[in-house]
C-alpha positions in Angstrom: 5.1 16.8 7.1 3.6 13.3 7.2 1.5 14.0 4.1 4.6 15.1 2.2 6.5 12.0 3.2 3.5 9.9 2.1 3.6 11.6 -1.3 7.3 11.1 -1.7 7.1 7.4 -0.8 4.1 6.8 -3.0 5.7 8.7 -5.9 9.0 6.8 -5.5 7.1 3.5 -5.6 5.1 4.5 -8.6 8.1 5.8 -10.5 10.8 3.5 -9.2 9.2 0.2 -9.9 6.5 -1.4 -12.0 3.2 -1.6 -10.2 2.1 -5.2 -10.4 0.2 -7.6 -8.3 2.4 -10.2 -9.7 3.9 -11.0 -6.3 0.7 -12.9 -5.4 -0.9 -15.8 -7.2 -4.4 -15.3 -8.6 -7.1 -15.7 -6.0 -5.2 -14.3 -3.1 -7.6 -13.1 -0.4 -7.7 -9.4 0.2 -8.0 -8.1 3.8 -9.9 -4.9 4.5 -8.0 -2.4 6.7 -9.4 0.8 8.3 -6.9 3.6 8.2 -6.2 5.3 11.6 -4.8 8.7 12.2 -1.1 8.7 11.4 -1.1 5.6 9.2 1.0 5.7 6.1 1.3 3.2 3.2 4.6 2.1 4.8 3.1 1.6 8.3 0.1 -0.4 6.9 2.4 -2.5 4.8 4.8 -3.2 7.7 1.8 -4.7 9.6 0.7 -7.1 6.9 3.5 -7.7 4.4 4.6 -11.4 4.4 8.3 -12.0 5.2 8.8 -13.5 1.8 7.7 -10.3 -0.1 9.7 -7.1 -0.5 7.8 -4.4 1.3 8.2 -2.0 -1.6 6.4 -4.4 -3.9 3.7 -4.9 -1.3 3.1 -1.2 -1.1 3.0 -1.0 -4.9 0.3 -3.8 -4.8 -1.7 -1.8 -2.2 -1.5 1.3 -4.4 -2.7 -0.7 -7.5 -5.4 -2.7 -5.8 -6.9 0.5 -4.3 -6.3 2.8 -7.2 -4.4 5.3 -5.0 -3.1 8.2 -7.1 0.2 9.9 -6.5 -1.5 13.0 -5.1 -3.8 11.2 -2.7 -3.5 10.9 1.0 -4.7 8.1 3.3 -7.5 9.5 5.5 -8.6 8.3 9.0 -11.6 6.0 8.6 -10.7 5.2 5.0 -11.1 1.5 4.1 -8.4 0.0 1.9 -7.7 -3.6 0.8 -4.3 -5.3 1.3 -3.2 -8.7 0.1 -3.3 -11.4 2.7 -5.5 -13.4 5.0 
């Protein structure tokens, strides 16, 4: 069920809004995050998204930065990069 929800959220992000890292100025540091069991794009974004950024845009940036495809799942132990310090 969680995998299906992840696919729906990721698909909605990819289809519903342009994927752009334009929310961040050039040179913004990327933080490496290790995925834990049960993590979703939304839960990771909720931990690191700045208050000044729409979480949906932040998720779209994570998807673009990491080349996450619409049929891909986050796996425990996977390393992804997210914008931020």
